[in-house]
C-alpha positions as CSV (number, residue, x, y, z in Angstrom):
1,X,13.9,-30.2,12.8
2,X,10.5,-29.0,11.5
3,X,8.9,-29.7,8.2
4,X,6.1,-28.2,6.0
5,X,3.7,-30.9,4.9
6,X,1.7,-30.1,1.7
7,X,-1.6,-31.9,1.3
8,X,-4.8,-31.7,-0.6
9,X,-8.2,-30.9,0.9
10,X,-11.4,-32.7,0.0
11,X,-12.4,-29.8,-2.2
12,X,-9.1,-30.1,-4.2
13,X,-7.4,-27.1,-2.7
14,X,-3.8,-27.4,-1.5
15,X,-2.8,-26.6,2.1
16,X,0.3,-26.8,4.2
17,X,1.0,-27.4,7.9
18,X,4.2,-26.6,9.7
19,X,5.1,-29.5,12.1
20,X,7.7,-29.4,14.8
21,X,10.4,-32.0,15.2
22,X,8.1,-34.1,17.4
23,X,5.5,-34.2,14.6
24,X,3.0,-31.8,16.3
25,X,1.3,-29.3,14.0
26,X,2.2,-25.7,15.0
27,X,0.7,-23.7,12.1
28,X,-1.9,-24.5,9.5
29,X,-2.6,-22.7,6.2
30,X,-5.6,-21.6,4.3
31,X,-6.6,-23.4,1.2
32,X,-4.8,-22.6,-2.1
33,X,-6.1,-23.2,-5.6
34,X,-2.7,-24.1,-7.0
35,X,0.4,-25.9,-5.6
36,X,2.5,-22.9,-6.6
37,X,0.5,-20.6,-4.5
38,X,0.8,-23.0,-1.6
39,X,4.6,-23.1,-2.0
40,X,4.6,-19.3,-2.0
41,X,2.7,-19.5,1.3
42,X,5.4,-21.7,2.7
43,X,8.1,-19.1,1.7
44,X,6.0,-16.4,3.2
45,X,6.0,-18.2,6.5
46,X,9.7,-18.7,6.4
47,X,10.2,-15.0,5.9
48,X,7.5,-13.5,8.1
49,X,8.0,-15.9,11.0
50,X,11.3,-14.1,11.9
51,X,9.5,-10.9,12.8
52,X,7.6,-10.9,16.1
53,X,5.3,-8.2,15.0
54,X,3.8,-10.5,12.3
55,X,2.3,-12.7,15.0
56,X,-1.2,-11.7,16.2
57,X,-1.8,-13.1,19.7
58,X,-5.5,-13.7,20.0
59,X,-8.2,-15.3,22.2
60,X,-11.0,-17.4,20.8
61,X,-14.6,-16.9,21.9
62,X,-14.2,-19.9,24.3
63,X,-11.3,-18.1,26.0
64,X,-8.5,-20.3,24.5
65,X,-5.4,-18.4,23.2
66,X,-4.2,-18.9,19.7
67,X,-2.2,-16.9,17.1
68,X,-2.2,-15.9,13.4
69,X,0.9,-15.3,11.4
70,X,0.4,-12.4,8.9
71,X,2.3,-11.3,5.8
72,X,3.5,-7.8,5.3
73,X,0.2,-7.0,3.5
74,X,-1.8,-8.0,6.5
75,X,-3.1,-11.3,5.0
76,X,-3.2,-14.3,7.3
77,X,-0.8,-17.0,6.1
78,X,-1.2,-19.4,9.0
79,X,-3.2,-20.1,12.1
80,X,-2.3,-22.1,15.2
81,X,-4.2,-24.6,17.2
82,X,-6.1,-23.5,20.3
83,X,-3.9,-23.5,23.4
84,X,-4.8,-24.1,27.1
85,X,-2.7,-21.1,28.3
86,X,-1.1,-17.9,27.1
87,X,2.3,-19.5,27.9
88,X,1.6,-22.5,25.7
89,X,0.6,-20.2,22.9
90,X,3.8,-18.1,23.3
91,X,5.8,-21.4,23.2
92,X,4.0,-22.2,19.9
93,X,5.1,-18.9,18.4
94,X,8.7,-19.5,19.5
95,X,8.5,-23.0,17.9
96,X,7.3,-21.4,14.6
97,X,10.2,-18.9,14.7
98,X,12.7,-21.7,15.4
99,X,11.3,-24.3,12.9
100,X,10.1,-22.4,9.9
101,X,13.3,-21.0,8.4
102,X,15.1,-24.4,7.8
103,X,12.0,-26.7,7.7
104,X,12.0,-29.2,4.8
105,X,9.0,-29.5,2.5
106,X,7.2,-32.9,2.3
107,X,4.7,-33.0,-0.6
108,X,2.0,-35.6,0.0
109,X,0.0,-34.6,-3.1
110,X,2.3,-36.3,-5.7
């Protein structure tokens, strides 16, 4: 089962990462100024990850595939790692869809 891990950046901002059951990060967030905003981001991932059209399938300048998950307002709420193949990226998207709705939240900032 997946989990969201909330942590603090060096600049004091909060961030979350969604990790699969094997511990691998499958989605990382932007920085948030408050923990409440970060938790709202987690809820947004839970909701938006269930709609395939919310995933932007992209290619980096170096040719590696990756994806962004966007909210209904078009704002990016999470970005994946760079993948070696389109198939791997698509597996990453499926993993987010599967893990996000029931993922627990682990707060490492306390």
